[in-house]
Predicted model as a PDB file, atoms N, CA, C, CB and O in Angstrom, pLDDT in the B-factor column:
MODEL        1                                                                  
ATOM      1  N   MET A   1     -14.861 -25.978  33.752  1.00 67.00           N  
ATOM      2  CA  MET A   1     -13.573 -26.487  33.328  1.00 67.00           C  
ATOM      3  C   MET A   1     -13.432 -26.462  31.798  1.00 67.00           C  
ATOM      4  CB  MET A   1     -13.377 -27.905  33.854  1.00 67.00           C  
ATOM      5  O   MET A   1     -12.365 -26.155  31.266  1.00 67.00           O  
ATOM      6  N   LYS A   2     -14.527 -26.790  31.105  1.00 72.00           N  
ATOM      7  CA  LYS A   2     -14.482 -26.782  29.643  1.00 72.00           C  
ATOM      8  C   LYS A   2     -14.273 -25.372  29.119  1.00 72.00           C  
ATOM      9  CB  LYS A   2     -15.768 -27.376  29.060  1.00 72.00           C  
ATOM     10  O   LYS A   2     -13.570 -25.167  28.129  1.00 72.00           O  
ATOM     11  N   THR A   3     -14.892 -24.391  29.791  1.00 82.00           N  
ATOM     12  CA  THR A   3     -14.750 -23.003  29.377  1.00 82.00           C  
ATOM     13  C   THR A   3     -13.301 -22.555  29.539  1.00 82.00           C  
ATOM     14  CB  THR A   3     -15.692 -22.094  30.190  1.00 82.00           C  
ATOM     15  O   THR A   3     -12.766 -21.868  28.669  1.00 82.00           O  
ATOM     16  N   THR A   4     -12.668 -22.931  30.629  1.00 82.00           N  
ATOM     17  CA  THR A   4     -11.280 -22.561  30.887  1.00 82.00           C  
ATOM     18  C   THR A   4     -10.368 -23.136  29.809  1.00 82.00           C  
ATOM     19  CB  THR A   4     -10.838 -23.050  32.278  1.00 82.00           C  
ATOM     20  O   THR A   4      -9.476 -22.446  29.316  1.00 82.00           O  
ATOM     21  N   LYS A   5     -10.586 -24.384  29.446  1.00 76.00           N  
ATOM     22  CA  LYS A   5      -9.767 -25.018  28.406  1.00 76.00           C  
ATOM     23  C   LYS A   5      -9.992 -24.349  27.051  1.00 76.00           C  
ATOM     24  CB  LYS A   5     -10.086 -26.522  28.311  1.00 76.00           C  
ATOM     25  O   LYS A   5      -9.046 -24.172  26.283  1.00 76.00           O  
ATOM     26  N   ALA A   6     -11.221 -23.982  26.759  1.00 77.00           N  
ATOM     27  CA  ALA A   6     -11.529 -23.328  25.484  1.00 77.00           C  
ATOM     28  C   ALA A   6     -10.860 -21.960  25.410  1.00 77.00           C  
ATOM     29  CB  ALA A   6     -13.053 -23.186  25.301  1.00 77.00           C  
ATOM     30  O   ALA A   6     -10.293 -21.600  24.378  1.00 77.00           O  
ATOM     31  N   VAL A   7     -10.923 -21.199  26.496  1.00 77.00           N  
ATOM     32  CA  VAL A   7     -10.301 -19.877  26.537  1.00 77.00           C  
ATOM     33  C   VAL A   7      -8.784 -20.017  26.426  1.00 77.00           C  
ATOM     34  CB  VAL A   7     -10.686 -19.128  27.840  1.00 77.00           C  
ATOM     35  O   VAL A   7      -8.141 -19.247  25.712  1.00 77.00           O  
ATOM     36  N   LEU A   8      -8.219 -20.978  27.117  1.00 77.00           N  
ATOM     37  CA  LEU A   8      -6.778 -21.209  27.051  1.00 77.00           C  
ATOM     38  C   LEU A   8      -6.355 -21.613  25.634  1.00 77.00           C  
ATOM     39  CB  LEU A   8      -6.363 -22.295  28.061  1.00 77.00           C  
ATOM     40  O   LEU A   8      -5.329 -21.142  25.141  1.00 77.00           O  
ATOM     41  N   ALA A   9      -7.118 -22.462  24.990  1.00 76.00           N  
ATOM     42  CA  ALA A   9      -6.818 -22.885  23.625  1.00 76.00           C  
ATOM     43  C   ALA A   9      -6.879 -21.698  22.663  1.00 76.00           C  
ATOM     44  CB  ALA A   9      -7.796 -23.982  23.177  1.00 76.00           C  
ATOM     45  O   ALA A   9      -6.034 -21.571  21.776  1.00 76.00           O  
ATOM     46  N   MET A  10      -7.877 -20.833  22.838  1.00 78.00           N  
ATOM     47  CA  MET A  10      -7.984 -19.645  21.983  1.00 78.00           C  
ATOM     48  C   MET A  10      -6.802 -18.704  22.205  1.00 78.00           C  
ATOM     49  CB  MET A  10      -9.307 -18.904  22.254  1.00 78.00           C  
ATOM     50  O   MET A  10      -6.248 -18.162  21.248  1.00 78.00           O  
ATOM     51  N   ALA A  11      -6.417 -18.510  23.463  1.00 75.00           N  
ATOM     52  CA  ALA A  11      -5.310 -17.616  23.775  1.00 75.00           C  
ATOM     53  C   ALA A  11      -4.009 -18.131  23.159  1.00 75.00           C  
ATOM     54  CB  ALA A  11      -5.158 -17.463  25.295  1.00 75.00           C  
ATOM     55  O   ALA A  11      -3.216 -17.348  22.636  1.00 75.00           O  
ATOM     56  N   ILE A  12      -3.794 -19.420  23.219  1.00 79.00           N  
ATOM     57  CA  ILE A  12      -2.595 -20.018  22.624  1.00 79.00           C  
ATOM     58  C   ILE A  12      -2.628 -19.857  21.107  1.00 79.00           C  
ATOM     59  CB  ILE A  12      -2.482 -21.516  23.006  1.00 79.00           C  
ATOM     60  O   ILE A  12      -1.610 -19.527  20.498  1.00 79.00           O  
ATOM     61  N   SER A  13      -3.777 -20.086  20.497  1.00 75.00           N  
ATOM     62  CA  SER A  13      -3.910 -19.955  19.044  1.00 75.00           C  
ATOM     63  C   SER A  13      -3.631 -18.529  18.588  1.00 75.00           C  
ATOM     64  CB  SER A  13      -5.308 -20.381  18.595  1.00 75.00           C  
ATOM     65  O   SER A  13      -2.924 -18.315  17.603  1.00 75.00           O  
ATOM     66  N   VAL A  14      -4.185 -17.559  19.300  1.00 72.00           N  
ATOM     67  CA  VAL A  14      -3.962 -16.157  18.949  1.00 72.00           C  
ATOM     68  C   VAL A  14      -2.483 -15.821  19.107  1.00 72.00           C  
ATOM     69  CB  VAL A  14      -4.833 -15.220  19.830  1.00 72.00           C  
ATOM     70  O   VAL A  14      -1.911 -15.142  18.254  1.00 72.00           O  
ATOM     71  N   GLY A  15      -1.869 -16.281  20.169  1.00 71.00           N  
ATOM     72  CA  GLY A  15      -0.445 -16.021  20.397  1.00 71.00           C  
ATOM     73  C   GLY A  15       0.426 -16.597  19.295  1.00 71.00           C  
ATOM     74  O   GLY A  15       1.357 -15.938  18.830  1.00 71.00           O  
ATOM     75  N   LEU A  16       0.134 -17.813  18.874  1.00 68.00           N  
ATOM     76  CA  LEU A  16       0.902 -18.431  17.797  1.00 68.00           C  
ATOM     77  C   LEU A  16       0.696 -17.708  16.472  1.00 68.00           C  
ATOM     78  CB  LEU A  16       0.520 -19.896  17.652  1.00 68.00           C  
ATOM     79  O   LEU A  16       1.638 -17.538  15.698  1.00 68.00           O  
ATOM     80  N   THR A  17      -0.532 -17.284  16.215  1.00 69.00           N  
ATOM     81  CA  THR A  17      -0.826 -16.566  14.978  1.00 69.00           C  
ATOM     82  C   THR A  17      -0.086 -15.233  14.939  1.00 69.00           C  
ATOM     83  CB  THR A  17      -2.337 -16.339  14.835  1.00 69.00           C  
ATOM     84  O   THR A  17       0.518 -14.894  13.922  1.00 69.00           O  
ATOM     85  N   LEU A  18      -0.126 -14.482  16.021  1.00 62.00           N  
ATOM     86  CA  LEU A  18       0.558 -13.189  16.068  1.00 62.00           C  
ATOM     87  C   LEU A  18       2.073 -13.364  16.014  1.00 62.00           C  
ATOM     88  CB  LEU A  18       0.162 -12.423  17.335  1.00 62.00           C  
ATOM     89  O   LEU A  18       2.771 -12.547  15.412  1.00 62.00           O  
ATOM     90  N   GLY A  19       2.577 -14.405  16.627  1.00 60.00           N  
ATOM     91  CA  GLY A  19       4.012 -14.677  16.588  1.00 60.00           C  
ATOM     92  C   GLY A  19       4.482 -14.986  15.177  1.00 60.00           C  
ATOM     93  O   GLY A  19       5.549 -14.531  14.763  1.00 60.00           O  
ATOM     94  N   ALA A  20       3.699 -15.751  14.438  1.00 53.00           N  
ATOM     95  CA  ALA A  20       4.057 -16.086  13.059  1.00 53.00           C  
ATOM     96  C   ALA A  20       3.983 -14.863  12.166  1.00 53.00           C  
ATOM     97  CB  ALA A  20       3.143 -17.184  12.517  1.00 53.00           C  
ATOM     98  O   ALA A  20       4.766 -14.740  11.225  1.00 53.00           O  
ATOM     99  N   ALA A  21       3.067 -13.966  12.439  1.00 52.00           N  
ATOM    100  CA  ALA A  21       2.917 -12.764  11.624  1.00 52.00           C  
ATOM    101  C   ALA A  21       4.062 -11.786  11.850  1.00 52.00           C  
ATOM    102  CB  ALA A  21       1.590 -12.085  11.927  1.00 52.00           C  
ATOM    103  O   ALA A  21       4.305 -10.922  11.008  1.00 52.00           O  
ATOM    104  N   ALA A  22       4.762 -11.905  12.957  1.00 54.00           N  
ATOM    105  CA  ALA A  22       5.837 -10.973  13.284  1.00 54.00           C  
ATOM    106  C   ALA A  22       7.206 -11.458  12.835  1.00 54.00           C  
ATOM    107  CB  ALA A  22       5.858 -10.723  14.759  1.00 54.00           C  
ATOM    108  O   ALA A  22       8.217 -10.913  13.277  1.00 54.00           O  
ATOM    109  N   GLU A  23       7.270 -12.466  11.972  1.00 53.00           N  
ATOM    110  CA  GLU A  23       8.543 -12.976  11.498  1.00 53.00           C  
ATOM    111  C   GLU A  23       9.303 -11.897  10.734  1.00 53.00           C  
ATOM    112  CB  GLU A  23       8.330 -14.206  10.617  1.00 53.00           C  
ATOM    113  O   GLU A  23       8.700 -11.119   9.994  1.00 53.00           O  
ATOM    114  N   PRO A  24      10.624 -11.844  10.908  1.00 52.00           N  
ATOM    115  CA  PRO A  24      11.390 -10.858  10.156  1.00 52.00           C  
ATOM    116  C   PRO A  24      11.323 -11.115   8.654  1.00 52.00           C  
ATOM    117  CB  PRO A  24      12.837 -10.858  10.617  1.00 52.00           C  
ATOM    118  O   PRO A  24      11.190 -12.259   8.218  1.00 52.00           O  
ATOM    119  N   GLY A  25      11.414 -10.061   7.877  1.00 48.00           N  
ATOM    120  CA  GLY A  25      11.390 -10.194   6.435  1.00 48.00           C  
ATOM    121  C   GLY A  25      10.006 -10.187   5.833  1.00 48.00           C  
ATOM    122  O   GLY A  25       9.872 -10.165   4.610  1.00 48.00           O  
ATOM    123  N   LYS A  26       8.982 -10.204   6.646  1.00 51.00           N  
ATOM    124  CA  LYS A  26       7.616 -10.211   6.151  1.00 51.00           C  
ATOM    125  C   LYS A  26       7.053  -8.811   5.988  1.00 51.00           C  
ATOM    126  CB  LYS A  26       6.739 -11.005   7.076  1.00 51.00           C  
ATOM    127  O   LYS A  26       6.053  -8.617   5.297  1.00 51.00           O  
ATOM    128  N   HIS A  27       7.686  -7.842   6.616  1.00 53.00           N  
ATOM    129  CA  HIS A  27       7.179  -6.481   6.598  1.00 53.00           C  
ATOM    130  C   HIS A  27       7.983  -5.633   5.619  1.00 53.00           C  
ATOM    131  CB  HIS A  27       7.224  -5.868   8.004  1.00 53.00           C  
ATOM    132  O   HIS A  27       9.156  -5.913   5.373  1.00 53.00           O  
ATOM    133  N   PRO A  28       7.364  -4.608   5.064  1.00 62.00           N  
ATOM    134  CA  PRO A  28       8.093  -3.745   4.150  1.00 62.00           C  
ATOM    135  C   PRO A  28       9.287  -3.102   4.826  1.00 62.00           C  
ATOM    136  CB  PRO A  28       7.179  -2.679   3.592  1.00 62.00           C  
ATOM    137  O   PRO A  28       9.288  -2.883   6.037  1.00 62.00           O  
ATOM    138  N   GLY A  29      10.297  -2.803   4.036  1.00 75.00           N  
ATOM    139  CA  GLY A  29      11.512  -2.208   4.575  1.00 75.00           C  
ATOM    140  C   GLY A  29      11.350  -0.757   4.963  1.00 75.00           C  
ATOM    141  O   GLY A  29      10.285  -0.157   4.817  1.00 75.00           O  
ATOM    142  N   GLU A  30      12.425  -0.225   5.451  1.00 83.00           N  
ATOM    143  CA  GLU A  30      12.470   1.166   5.887  1.00 83.00           C  
ATOM    144  C   GLU A  30      12.554   2.080   4.662  1.00 83.00           C  
ATOM    145  CB  GLU A  30      13.674   1.409   6.841  1.00 83.00           C  
ATOM    146  O   GLU A  30      13.329   1.814   3.744  1.00 83.00           O  
ATOM    147  N   LYS A  31      11.769   3.143   4.645  1.00 87.00           N  
ATOM    148  CA  LYS A  31      11.788   4.086   3.536  1.00 87.00           C  
ATOM    149  C   LYS A  31      13.071   4.910   3.608  1.00 87.00           C  
ATOM    150  CB  LYS A  31      10.533   5.006   3.563  1.00 87.00           C  
ATOM    151  O   LYS A  31      13.436   5.414   4.671  1.00 87.00           O  
ATOM    152  N   VAL A  32      13.751   5.043   2.467  1.00 87.00           N  
ATOM    153  CA  VAL A  32      14.982   5.824   2.410  1.00 87.00           C  
ATOM    154  C   VAL A  32      14.890   6.840   1.279  1.00 87.00           C  
ATOM    155  CB  VAL A  32      16.211   4.903   2.218  1.00 87.00           C  
ATOM    156  O   VAL A  32      14.121   6.668   0.334  1.00 87.00           O  
ATOM    157  N   ASP A  33      15.683   7.896   1.389  1.00 89.00           N  
ATOM    158  CA  ASP A  33      15.746   8.920   0.354  1.00 89.00           C  
ATOM    159  C   ASP A  33      16.718   8.450  -0.718  1.00 89.00           C  
ATOM    160  CB  ASP A  33      16.179  10.302   0.944  1.00 89.00           C  
ATOM    161  O   ASP A  33      17.842   8.058  -0.405  1.00 89.00           O  
ATOM    162  N   LEU A  34      16.301   8.485  -1.974  1.00 88.00           N  
ATOM    163  CA  LEU A  34      17.138   8.022  -3.082  1.00 88.00           C  
ATOM    164  C   LEU A  34      18.472   8.760  -3.107  1.00 88.00           C  
ATOM    165  CB  LEU A  34      16.410   8.208  -4.418  1.00 88.00           C  
ATOM    166  O   LEU A  34      19.502   8.164  -3.420  1.00 88.00           O  
ATOM    167  N   LYS A  35      18.461  10.046  -2.782  1.00 90.00           N  
ATOM    168  CA  LYS A  35      19.684  10.851  -2.824  1.00 90.00           C  
ATOM    169  C   LYS A  35      20.681  10.461  -1.735  1.00 90.00           C  
ATOM    170  CB  LYS A  35      19.337  12.319  -2.690  1.00 90.00           C  
ATOM    171  O   LYS A  35      21.854  10.825  -1.817  1.00 90.00           O  
ATOM    172  N   SER A  36      20.230   9.722  -0.714  1.00 90.00           N  
ATOM    173  CA  SER A  36      21.138   9.303   0.354  1.00 90.00           C  
ATOM    174  C   SER A  36      21.889   8.020  -0.003  1.00 90.00           C  
ATOM    175  CB  SER A  36      20.362   9.101   1.649  1.00 90.00           C  
ATOM    176  O   SER A  36      22.784   7.595   0.729  1.00 90.00           O  
ATOM    177  N   LEU A  37      21.525   7.407  -1.125  1.00 89.00           N  
ATOM    178  CA  LEU A  37      22.164   6.156  -1.541  1.00 89.00           C  
ATOM    179  C   LEU A  37      23.436   6.439  -2.335  1.00 89.00           C  
ATOM    180  CB  LEU A  37      21.191   5.305  -2.381  1.00 89.00           C  
ATOM    181  O   LEU A  37      23.585   7.521  -2.903  1.00 89.00           O  
ATOM    182  N   PRO A  38      24.357   5.467  -2.378  1.00 90.00           N  
ATOM    183  CA  PRO A  38      25.569   5.645  -3.187  1.00 90.00           C  
ATOM    184  C   PRO A  38      25.221   5.887  -4.657  1.00 90.00           C  
ATOM    185  CB  PRO A  38      26.484   4.413  -3.059  1.00 90.00           C  
ATOM    186  O   PRO A  38      24.182   5.436  -5.140  1.00 90.00           O  
ATOM    187  N   ALA A  39      26.100   6.602  -5.360  1.00 92.00           N  
ATOM    188  CA  ALA A  39      25.858   6.966  -6.761  1.00 92.00           C  
ATOM    189  C   ALA A  39      25.591   5.735  -7.634  1.00 92.00           C  
ATOM    190  CB  ALA A  39      27.054   7.744  -7.316  1.00 92.00           C  
ATOM    191  O   ALA A  39      24.733   5.773  -8.515  1.00 92.00           O  
ATOM    192  N   SER A  40      26.322   4.650  -7.389  1.00 92.00           N  
ATOM    193  CA  SER A  40      26.132   3.445  -8.208  1.00 92.00           C  
ATOM    194  C   SER A  40      24.732   2.851  -8.000  1.00 92.00           C  
ATOM    195  CB  SER A  40      27.210   2.389  -7.869  1.00 92.00           C  
ATOM    196  O   SER A  40      24.129   2.329  -8.938  1.00 92.00           O  
ATOM    197  N   VAL A  41      24.229   2.934  -6.783  1.00 90.00           N  
ATOM    198  CA  VAL A  41      22.886   2.422  -6.495  1.00 90.00           C  
ATOM    199  C   VAL A  41      21.836   3.321  -7.144  1.00 90.00           C  
ATOM    200  CB  VAL A  41      22.647   2.329  -4.964  1.00 90.00           C  
ATOM    201  O   VAL A  41      20.866   2.831  -7.724  1.00 90.00           O  
ATOM    202  N   GLN A  42      22.031   4.629  -7.046  1.00 89.00           N  
ATOM    203  CA  GLN A  42      21.102   5.575  -7.681  1.00 89.00           C  
ATOM    204  C   GLN A  42      21.034   5.327  -9.186  1.00 89.00           C  
ATOM    205  CB  GLN A  42      21.532   7.035  -7.399  1.00 89.00           C  
ATOM    206  O   GLN A  42      19.954   5.343  -9.777  1.00 89.00           O  
ATOM    207  N   LYS A  43      22.192   5.099  -9.799  1.00 91.00           N  
ATOM    208  CA  LYS A  43      22.253   4.853 -11.236  1.00 91.00           C  
ATOM    209  C   LYS A  43      21.467   3.595 -11.596  1.00 91.00           C  
ATOM    210  CB  LYS A  43      23.714   4.724 -11.700  1.00 91.00           C  
ATOM    211  O   LYS A  43      20.700   3.593 -12.559  1.00 91.00           O  
ATOM    212  N   THR A  44      21.660   2.524 -10.823  1.00 91.00           N  
ATOM    213  CA  THR A  44      20.962   1.259 -11.086  1.00 91.00           C  
ATOM    214  C   THR A  44      19.461   1.418 -10.924  1.00 91.00           C  
ATOM    215  CB  THR A  44      21.473   0.159 -10.152  1.00 91.00           C  
ATOM    216  O   THR A  44      18.690   0.922 -11.746  1.00 91.00           O  
ATOM    217  N   VAL A  45      19.043   2.103  -9.874  1.00 89.00           N  
ATOM    218  CA  VAL A  45      17.610   2.313  -9.636  1.00 89.00           C  
ATOM    219  C   VAL A  45      16.998   3.094 -10.796  1.00 89.00           C  
ATOM    220  CB  VAL A  45      17.378   3.064  -8.295  1.00 89.00           C  
ATOM    221  O   VAL A  45      15.931   2.741 -11.298  1.00 89.00           O  
ATOM    222  N   ASN A  46      17.674   4.145 -11.213  1.00 89.00           N  
ATOM    223  CA  ASN A  46      17.164   4.957 -12.327  1.00 89.00           C  
ATOM    224  C   ASN A  46      17.116   4.162 -13.633  1.00 89.00           C  
ATOM    225  CB  ASN A  46      18.033   6.205 -12.514  1.00 89.00           C  
ATOM    226  O   ASN A  46      16.187   4.327 -14.423  1.00 89.00           O  
ATOM    227  N   GLU A  47      18.102   3.311 -13.861  1.00 90.00           N  
ATOM    228  CA  GLU A  47      18.101   2.470 -15.065  1.00 90.00           C  
ATOM    229  C   GLU A  47      16.934   1.481 -15.034  1.00 90.00           C  
ATOM    230  CB  GLU A  47      19.440   1.708 -15.193  1.00 90.00           C  
ATOM    231  O   GLU A  47      16.264   1.272 -16.046  1.00 90.00           O  
ATOM    232  N   LYS A  48      16.699   0.885 -13.888  1.00 89.00           N  
ATOM    233  CA  LYS A  48      15.607  -0.090 -13.754  1.00 89.00           C  
ATOM    234  C   LYS A  48      14.244   0.581 -13.885  1.00 89.00           C  
ATOM    235  CB  LYS A  48      15.701  -0.818 -12.406  1.00 89.00           C  
ATOM    236  O   LYS A  48      13.279  -0.044 -14.325  1.00 89.00           O  
ATOM    237  N   ALA A  49      14.167   1.842 -13.505  1.00 89.00           N  
ATOM    238  CA  ALA A  49      12.896   2.572 -13.616  1.00 89.00           C  
ATOM    239  C   ALA A  49      12.565   2.905 -15.066  1.00 89.00           C  
ATOM    240  CB  ALA A  49      12.949   3.859 -12.789  1.00 89.00           C  
ATOM    241  O   ALA A  49      11.417   3.223 -15.375  1.00 89.00           O  
ATOM    242  N   SER A  50      13.537   2.839 -15.949  1.00 88.00           N  
ATOM    243  CA  SER A  50      13.358   3.085 -17.390  1.00 88.00           C  
ATOM    244  C   SER A  50      12.615   4.388 -17.681  1.00 88.00           C  
ATOM    245  CB  SER A  50      12.605   1.927 -18.022  1.00 88.00           C  
ATOM    246  O   SER A  50      11.705   4.418 -18.510  1.00 88.00           O  
ATOM    247  N   GLY A  51      13.000   5.444 -17.008  1.00 83.00           N  
ATOM    248  CA  GLY A  51      12.381   6.738 -17.245  1.00 83.00           C  
ATOM    249  C   GLY A  51      11.071   6.952 -16.502  1.00 83.00           C  
ATOM    250  O   GLY A  51      10.485   8.031 -16.582  1.00 83.00           O  
ATOM    251  N   GLY A  52      10.607   5.942 -15.784  1.00 89.00           N  
ATOM    252  CA  GLY A  52       9.371   6.077 -15.009  1.00 89.00           C  
ATOM    253  C   GLY A  52       9.611   6.883 -13.748  1.00 89.00           C  
ATOM    254  O   GLY A  52      10.749   7.199 -13.403  1.00 89.00           O  
ATOM    255  N   GLN A  53       8.529   7.210 -13.065  1.00 89.00           N  
ATOM    256  CA  GLN A  53       8.618   7.981 -11.828  1.00 89.00           C  
ATOM    257  C   GLN A  53       8.889   7.049 -10.660  1.00 89.00           C  
ATOM    258  CB  GLN A  53       7.325   8.788 -11.588  1.00 89.00           C  
ATOM    259  O   GLN A  53       8.186   6.055 -10.479  1.00 89.00           O  
ATOM    260  N   ILE A  54       9.898   7.364  -9.871  1.00 88.00           N  
ATOM    261  CA  ILE A  54      10.214   6.577  -8.673  1.00 88.00           C  
ATOM    262  C   ILE A  54       9.415   7.180  -7.526  1.00 88.00           C  
ATOM    263  CB  ILE A  54      11.773   6.572  -8.358  1.00 88.00           C  
ATOM    264  O   ILE A  54       9.645   8.323  -7.132  1.00 88.00           O  
ATOM    265  N   VAL A  55       8.484   6.411  -7.000  1.00 89.00           N  
ATOM    266  CA  VAL A  55       7.587   6.902  -5.964  1.00 89.00           C  
ATOM    267  C   VAL A  55       8.208   6.768  -4.585  1.00 89.00           C  
ATOM    268  CB  VAL A  55       6.266   6.158  -6.014  1.00 89.00           C  
ATOM    269  O   VAL A  55       8.124   7.692  -3.776  1.00 89.00           O  
ATOM    270  N   LYS A  56       8.833   5.627  -4.307  1.00 88.00           N  
ATOM    271  CA  LYS A  56       9.493   5.440  -3.024  1.00 88.00           C  
ATOM    272  C   LYS A  56      10.573   4.381  -3.154  1.00 88.00           C  
ATOM    273  CB  LYS A  56       8.478   5.048  -1.934  1.00 88.00           C  
ATOM    274  O   LYS A  56      10.528   3.530  -4.042  1.00 88.00           O  
ATOM    275  N   VAL A  57      11.536   4.448  -2.261  1.00 88.00           N  
ATOM    276  CA  VAL A  57      12.627   3.488  -2.207  1.00 88.00           C  
ATOM    277  C   VAL A  57      12.608   2.884  -0.813  1.00 88.00           C  
ATOM    278  CB  VAL A  57      14.017   4.156  -2.535  1.00 88.00           C  
ATOM    279  O   VAL A  57      12.640   3.606   0.184  1.00 88.00           O  
ATOM    280  N   LEU A  58      12.555   1.547  -0.744  1.00 87.00           N  
ATOM    281  CA  LEU A  58      12.535   0.858   0.536  1.00 87.00           C  
ATOM    282  C   LEU A  58      13.805   0.052   0.722  1.00 87.00           C  
ATOM    283  CB  LEU A  58      11.309  -0.047   0.642  1.00 87.00           C  
ATOM    284  O   LEU A  58      14.300  -0.574  -0.215  1.00 87.00           O  
ATOM    285  N   ARG A  59      14.323   0.070   1.924  1.00 82.00           N  
ATOM    286  CA  ARG A  59      15.497  -0.722   2.273  1.00 82.00           C  
ATOM    287  C   ARG A  59      15.009  -2.095   2.712  1.00 82.00           C  
ATOM    288  CB  ARG A  59      16.351  -0.030   3.398  1.00 82.00           C  
ATOM    289  O   ARG A  59      14.134  -2.211   3.570  1.00 82.00           O  
ATOM    290  N   GLU A  60      15.583  -3.127   2.116  1.00 81.00           N  
ATOM    291  CA  GLU A  60      15.259  -4.492   2.501  1.00 81.00           C  
ATOM    292  C   GLU A  60      16.535  -5.201   2.893  1.00 81.00           C  
ATOM    293  CB  GLU A  60      14.538  -5.244   1.360  1.00 81.00           C  
ATOM    294  O   GLU A  60      17.506  -5.209   2.138  1.00 81.00           O  
ATOM    295  N   ASP A  61      16.535  -5.793   4.068  1.00 76.00           N  
ATOM    296  CA  ASP A  61      17.704  -6.534   4.544  1.00 76.00           C  
ATOM    297  C   ASP A  61      17.534  -8.013   4.220  1.00 76.00           C  
ATOM    298  CB  ASP A  61      17.911  -6.329   6.071  1.00 76.00           C  
ATOM    299  O   ASP A  61      16.419  -8.534   4.201  1.00 76.00           O  
ATOM    300  N   ASP A  62      18.649  -8.674   3.968  1.00 74.00           N  
ATOM    301  CA  ASP A  62      18.593 -10.116   3.768  1.00 74.00           C  
ATOM    302  C   ASP A  62      18.465 -10.784   5.149  1.00 74.00           C  
ATOM    303  CB  ASP A  62      19.868 -10.634   2.993  1.00 74.00           C  
ATOM    304  O   ASP A  62      18.537 -10.095   6.167  1.00 74.00           O  
ATOM    305  N   PRO A  63      18.281 -12.090   5.199  1.00 71.00           N  
ATOM    306  CA  PRO A  63      18.094 -12.763   6.501  1.00 71.00           C  
ATOM    307  C   PRO A  63      19.241 -12.560   7.478  1.00 71.00           C  
ATOM    308  CB  PRO A  63      17.904 -14.231   6.285  1.00 71.00           C  
ATOM    309  O   PRO A  63      19.052 -12.687   8.688  1.00 71.00           O  
ATOM    310  N   ASP A  64      20.434 -12.245   6.968  1.00 73.00           N  
ATOM    311  CA  ASP A  64      21.589 -12.008   7.851  1.00 73.00           C  
ATOM    312  C   ASP A  64      21.653 -10.574   8.341  1.00 73.00           C  
ATOM    313  CB  ASP A  64      22.880 -12.353   7.132  1.00 73.00           C  
ATOM    314  O   ASP A  64      22.566 -10.223   9.089  1.00 73.00           O  
ATOM    315  N   GLY A  65      20.695  -9.726   7.931  1.00 66.00           N  
ATOM    316  CA  GLY A  65      20.666  -8.348   8.362  1.00 66.00           C  
ATOM    317  C   GLY A  65      21.573  -7.426   7.569  1.00 66.00           C  
ATOM    318  O   GLY A  65      21.864  -6.310   8.001  1.00 66.00           O  
ATOM    319  N   LYS A  66      22.025  -7.892   6.397  1.00 65.00           N  
ATOM    320  CA  LYS A  66      22.915  -7.076   5.556  1.00 65.00           C  
ATOM    321  C   LYS A  66      22.117  -6.344   4.514  1.00 65.00           C  
ATOM    322  CB  LYS A  66      23.989  -7.940   4.882  1.00 65.00           C  
ATOM    323  O   LYS A  66      22.683  -5.605   3.709  1.00 65.00           O  
TER     324      LYS A  66                                                      
ENDMDL                                                                          
END                                                                             
């Protein structure tokens, strides 16, 4: 009986841990091509890069999915 309770407790703990790790907003966004973005966004990204090399552009949504 003690073994069953221990296994059940571990299974619940693992489930809660994995559930918390899967929260939205915790994972990197979707990779997008800079050229597919609106001109105003491309301009802002290039200005913020200050002449540096842009390696990748990731899309990040706010909590409302916008």
